[in-house]
C-alpha positions as CSV (number, residue, x, y, z in Angstrom):
1,M,-22.3,-84.9,-159.7
2,A,-24.9,-86.9,-157.7
3,K,-24.1,-87.6,-154.1
4,D,-23.7,-91.2,-153.0
5,I,-26.2,-92.1,-150.4
6,L,-26.1,-95.0,-147.9
7,S,-29.4,-95.9,-146.3
8,L,-30.3,-99.0,-144.2
9,G,-33.9,-99.5,-143.1
10,G,-34.7,-95.9,-143.8
11,I,-31.8,-94.6,-141.7
12,V,-29.7,-92.3,-143.9
13,F,-26.0,-92.3,-143.0
14,D,-24.4,-88.8,-143.2
15,D,-21.0,-87.9,-144.6
16,Y,-19.3,-88.7,-141.3
17,S,-21.0,-92.1,-140.6
18,T,-20.6,-93.4,-144.1
19,P,-17.8,-96.0,-144.2
20,R,-14.7,-95.8,-146.4
21,S,-15.7,-98.9,-148.4
22,M,-18.6,-101.2,-149.0
23,M,-18.4,-104.7,-150.3
24,G,-20.6,-106.7,-152.6
25,G,-20.5,-110.0,-154.5
26,G,-20.6,-113.6,-153.2
27,N,-20.4,-117.1,-154.5
28,Q,-22.0,-119.4,-157.0
29,A,-23.9,-122.0,-155.1
30,M,-23.2,-125.4,-156.6
31,V,-23.0,-129.1,-156.1
32,V,-20.0,-131.0,-157.4
33,H,-20.5,-134.7,-158.1
34,K,-17.2,-136.5,-158.4
35,L,-17.4,-139.5,-160.7
36,P,-15.0,-142.5,-161.1
37,G,-12.1,-141.7,-163.3
38,G,-11.8,-138.1,-162.1
39,K,-14.8,-136.8,-164.1
40,R,-17.2,-134.3,-162.5
41,V,-20.7,-133.2,-163.0
42,I,-21.3,-129.7,-161.6
43,D,-24.8,-128.4,-160.9
44,T,-25.0,-124.7,-160.6
45,L,-27.7,-123.5,-158.3
46,G,-27.4,-119.7,-158.7
47,P,-25.9,-116.8,-156.9
48,D,-25.2,-117.0,-153.2
49,E,-24.8,-113.4,-152.0
50,A,-22.1,-112.7,-149.4
51,N,-23.2,-110.6,-146.4
52,V,-22.7,-106.9,-146.8
53,V,-20.4,-105.9,-143.9
54,W,-19.0,-102.5,-142.9
55,D,-18.1,-100.4,-140.0
56,G,-17.9,-96.7,-139.1
57,E,-18.7,-94.0,-136.6
58,F,-21.7,-91.9,-135.7
59,F,-20.9,-88.5,-134.4
60,G,-23.3,-85.7,-133.3
61,A,-26.3,-85.2,-131.0
62,A,-28.2,-88.1,-132.7
63,A,-25.3,-90.6,-132.7
64,Y,-26.6,-92.8,-129.8
65,A,-30.2,-92.6,-131.0
66,T,-29.1,-93.8,-134.4
67,A,-27.2,-96.7,-133.0
68,L,-30.2,-97.7,-130.9
69,A,-32.5,-97.5,-133.9
70,L,-30.3,-99.8,-136.0
71,D,-30.1,-102.2,-133.1
72,A,-33.9,-102.2,-132.9
73,I,-34.1,-103.1,-136.6
74,R,-31.6,-106.0,-135.9
75,A,-33.7,-107.2,-133.0
76,A,-36.9,-107.1,-135.1
77,G,-35.3,-109.4,-137.8
78,E,-37.3,-107.7,-140.5
79,V,-36.3,-107.4,-144.2
80,V,-35.3,-103.8,-144.9
81,P,-33.8,-102.0,-147.8
82,L,-30.1,-101.3,-148.1
83,I,-29.1,-98.7,-150.7
84,W,-25.6,-97.6,-151.6
85,G,-23.6,-96.8,-154.6
86,G,-26.6,-96.8,-157.0
87,Q,-27.4,-100.4,-155.8
88,S,-30.1,-101.8,-153.6
89,R,-30.6,-105.0,-151.7
90,Q,-33.3,-106.3,-149.4
91,V,-31.5,-107.4,-146.3
92,I,-31.8,-108.6,-142.7
93,I,-29.3,-107.1,-140.2
94,D,-27.8,-110.3,-138.8
95,N,-25.2,-108.5,-136.6
96,F,-24.9,-105.0,-135.3
97,I,-22.4,-104.0,-132.6
98,Y,-22.0,-100.5,-131.2
99,K,-19.5,-99.1,-128.8
100,V,-20.2,-95.8,-127.1
101,R,-17.1,-93.7,-127.1
102,R,-18.6,-90.6,-125.6
103,L,-22.3,-90.3,-124.7
104,P,-24.2,-89.0,-126.6
105,N,-21.9,-87.7,-129.4
106,W,-19.6,-90.5,-130.5
107,V,-20.5,-94.1,-131.3
108,E,-18.4,-96.7,-133.2
109,Y,-20.4,-99.4,-135.0
110,S,-20.1,-102.5,-137.2
111,V,-22.9,-104.0,-139.1
112,S,-23.4,-107.2,-141.1
113,C,-26.5,-107.6,-143.4
114,A,-27.6,-111.0,-144.8
115,V,-28.9,-110.4,-148.4
116,Y,-32.5,-111.6,-148.7
117,Q,-32.9,-110.4,-152.3
118,N,-30.7,-108.7,-154.9
119,P,-33.0,-107.2,-157.5
120,G,-30.0,-106.7,-159.8
121,L,-29.7,-110.4,-160.3
122,G,-33.3,-111.0,-161.3
123,T,-35.4,-113.9,-160.0
124,L,-35.9,-117.5,-160.9
125,G,-39.7,-117.3,-160.6
126,G,-40.2,-117.9,-164.3
127,A,-37.8,-120.8,-164.4
128,S,-39.3,-122.3,-161.2
129,A,-42.8,-122.1,-162.8
130,A,-41.6,-123.8,-166.0
131,I,-39.9,-126.6,-164.0
132,D,-43.1,-127.2,-162.0
133,S,-45.1,-127.4,-165.2
134,L,-42.7,-130.0,-166.7
135,V,-42.8,-132.1,-163.5
136,L,-46.6,-132.0,-163.4
137,S,-46.9,-133.0,-167.1
138,D,-44.4,-135.9,-166.5
139,L,-46.5,-137.0,-163.5
140,A,-49.7,-136.9,-165.5
141,L,-48.0,-139.0,-168.3
142,A,-46.8,-141.5,-165.8
143,I,-50.2,-141.9,-164.2
144,G,-51.7,-142.3,-167.6
145,L,-49.4,-145.2,-168.4
């Protein structure tokens, strides 16, 4: 059986530092227009991914260095890969807190990652290009009138 790997920004979490659970999912972004008489028109805008949040502990000679490396990634604000459970996301670490329990061997941490892109959901690039094309053709028709 293949081993489940958790990796964030190239940092691979070992068996000890991997959390008990990881979460995924999110909301459907939408605008609800409430009309007279109680009717509604709902415009769905697409998936709105929830932050991926977890906590755990680093233990070993590299525990403190690993915490500092993750904090540096947070401070840089760069988009980095998050891989777990056969899934991947492009994320930005929006919150990383660590507590040194015993230097240098034991560090507790919590991390929150804002999802920049979820490749499993696809993209709207094709739809956006089609909409742009329709708008441009409508503008050309209006100008011609």
